[in-house]
N, C-alpha and C positions, 0 to 999 in steps of 0.2 A: 388505449387512448380512447376518450370520449369526444365526439364531434358534434357541433351544433352551430346554428346561424342565429344571429340577433339583428333585429332592425334598429337603427338609430336614425331619428328624423328631426326635423326642425320643430317638432312639437316640445315646448318647454315643460319641464317637470318642477312644479312648485313644491318647495320643501320648507320645513320649519327653519328659521334662522334667528339669531340673537341680535337684539339691538337695545340701547339703553332706554330706560323708562323716561319720560312718558311717550317716546317716539314709537311709531309703528313702522316696520320695515316695508318697503315698497319694492316689489319685484316685477320686472317685465315678463310678458307672456306672449307666446306666439303659437299659432296653429297653422301649418302648411302641410302639404302632402309630399314634400321632398324628403327622400331618405337614402341612406346607404346601408349596406349589410356587412356585418363582421362575421367572418367565418372563423371558428376557433376549434382547436383540439387540444385536449389536456391529458397528461399522464398523471393519473391519480397516485401512482407509487412515488413519484419524486417531485411533482408540481411543475414539470415543464409545460409551458403554454406556447402554443404557436397560433398566430392569427393572420389574417389576410382581409383586407377591406375590399369589397366588390360592389358593383352598382346593382346587382340583381341576385335573386335566389332562383337558380334554375340549373339544369343539367350541365350547361357549358361552364358556368362559374364553379359548380361543384367538381367538375373534372380538372379545372385548373388548380383548385385547392388541393385535391387529392394528389396531383402530380407534384405540387410544391412540397407538401408534407413528405411524400415518398422521397423526394430528392434531398431533403434536410436530414433524413435518417437512412442512407443507402445501405448501410451495413446491418441494419436491424429489421427484424420481422414485426410488423405492426398489426395489431388487432384493433380495428377501428370500430367502436360501438356508436351507433347513431339511431336517431328516431326514424319513424316511418314516412318521412316526407317523400313525395312522389319523385323528386330528383335524386333520391338516395338509392333507387333501384339498381341492383347490379346489372340488370339487362340493359340499362340506359348508359352505363359508364364503362370505361376501360380501366379496370382495376390494376394499379401497379403491381409488379410482380412481388414485391416485398410486403404487400398489404392484403388483409382479409377484412370483409365488412361483416358486422353482426348487428341485427336490428333489435332494439328495445321493444317490449310489447306496446301495442297502440294505446294511446291516451294515457300516457304515464310520465309526464314531465317531472314528477316528483323523484323518478329514478335517475334523472339526468343531472350529473353534477355541474355541467357547463351552464345550466340555467342559473346557478348561483353565482358564477362568474358575471353573467350579464347583470344580475341584481347589483352586485358589488360595484361594477363599473358605472351603472346609472346612479347609484346612491352616492359614490365618492367623487365622481367627475362631472356629472351632468345636472345636479340640482340648481335650480334658479338661474339657469343660463339661457340666453336667447343668442342665436347665431345669425349673422347677417347674410350668410350665403352657405350653400351646401359644401363649398370648399373650406370654409371656416369650421363647419362641423366635422368634416372629414379629417382636418388638420388636429382638432382637439381629440377626436376618437383615436387617431394614430398615437398621440402622446399618451393617452390613458391606457391603451392596450400595450405599448411598449413598457410603461411603468409596471404593468401587471406581469408581463413577460420576464422582466428582470428581477421580480420579487418571488422567486420560487417558494420560499417558506410560507408566504402569505397565500399563494395559490393552493399550495398543498393543504393548508389549514382550512380552505374553503371546500376542497373537493375530495379529500382523503377519507371518505366515509368508512367506518369500520366494516360494514357488510361487504363493500367492494375490496378493501384491503384483504379481509379474511378469505374471500373467494379466490384472490390471486395466490394465496399461499398453498392451495390445494392442487 
């Protein structure tokens, strides 16, 4: 499984949109510093996506996420591949018994399939939206992530890169 965190804030993303001629679309915009963080792990072999929305990215939240994922798969041995963020260090975490952590090389987001999950969520669910509160943003993010979790074929089509699948076969 690959694991990553994504920040979702009340900064609106302006996207292209359609409207009839000669009218021009008007989209609201907002920039504030309020954010929540989505933690996700994805299985590239079958498209299973597990997510959790947290207020911060730190060691405490990472521990909660690892414990949650381990409890969702108690009978499986999990190999969790993650980036080199400071809160991912094994020395800072109590790794669940059914889990092992492996780090990706530094400065290599192109190797991380979860980055493309974040791109898909932002593109499909957050374009041209302004949220009145952080709670409204979190509710919308929860709906978007739930939709992705329930659509395993779609997730698999995003993350099942041939080099990863081929490496699993050996």
